C-alpha positions in Angstrom: -49.4 -4.4 82.9 -46.2 -2.7 81.6 -46.1 0.5 79.4 -43.5 2.3 77.4 -44.3 5.6 75.7 -42.5 7.8 73.2 -43.5 11.3 72.0 -42.0 12.1 68.6 -42.5 14.8 65.9 -42.7 14.0 62.2 -43.0 16.8 59.7 -44.3 19.2 62.4 -46.9 16.8 63.8 -46.7 15.3 67.3 -47.3 11.6 67.8 -47.5 9.4 70.8 -46.5 5.8 70.5 -47.2 3.4 73.4 -46.4 -0.3 73.9 -48.7 -2.0 76.5 -48.1 -5.5 77.7 -50.2 -7.6 80.0 -48.5 -8.6 83.2 -49.9 -12.1 83.3 -50.6 -13.3 79.8 -47.8 -11.6 77.7 -50.4 -10.2 75.2 -50.3 -6.5 74.3 -50.5 -3.8 71.7 -48.8 -0.9 70.1 -50.8 2.3 69.7 -50.1 5.4 67.7 -52.0 8.5 68.8 -54.5 6.2 70.7 -55.2 3.9 67.7 -54.0 0.3 67.7 -51.2 -0.1 65.1 -50.2 -3.7 66.0 -51.3 -6.2 68.7 -50.5 -9.7 69.8 -52.0 -12.4 72.0 -50.5 -14.5 74.8 -46.7 -14.9 74.6 -44.6 -16.8 77.2 -41.3 -15.5 75.7 -42.0 -11.8 76.0 -42.8 -9.4 73.2 -43.0 -10.9 69.7 -40.4 -9.1 67.7 -40.2 -7.1 65.6 -43.5 -5.3 65.6 -43.9 -3.4 62.4 -46.2 -0.5 61.6 -46.2 3.0 59.9 -46.4 6.5 61.3 -47.2 9.2 58.7 -45.8 7.0 55.9 -42.6 6.2 57.7 -41.6 2.6 58.6 -41.6 2.0 62.4 -40.6 -1.0 64.4 -40.6 -2.0 68.0 -37.7 -4.2 68.8 -37.1 -6.0 72.1 -34.0 -5.3 74.1 -32.8 -6.0 77.6 -33.4 -8.7 80.2 -35.6 -11.5 79.0 -36.1 -9.5 75.7 -39.0 -7.5 77.3 -37.7 -4.0 77.0 -39.1 -2.4 73.9 -37.1 0.0 71.7 -38.7 2.2 69.0 -37.0 2.5 65.6 -38.2 5.0 62.9 -36.7 4.4 59.4 -34.1 2.2 61.0 -32.9 4.7 63.6 -33.5 4.2 67.3 -35.7 6.9 69.0 -34.7 7.5 72.6 
């Protein structure tokens, strides 16, 4: 299993966003503050992109970057969050 986590603040509130992918089947999920915001099943080509969801009314996306398109990047209102 592979994980990527971001901790962000929106309007004074802390949020934790985590992408979890299965190491064998390619399935996984995106959670916001421990609650599933988006999930997918088996995928042989890596993360299905883009994964869209909302955080406190703001549009968020997980896009895939890097080798084999399996490195997730978080965008909030179109801007990448590092």
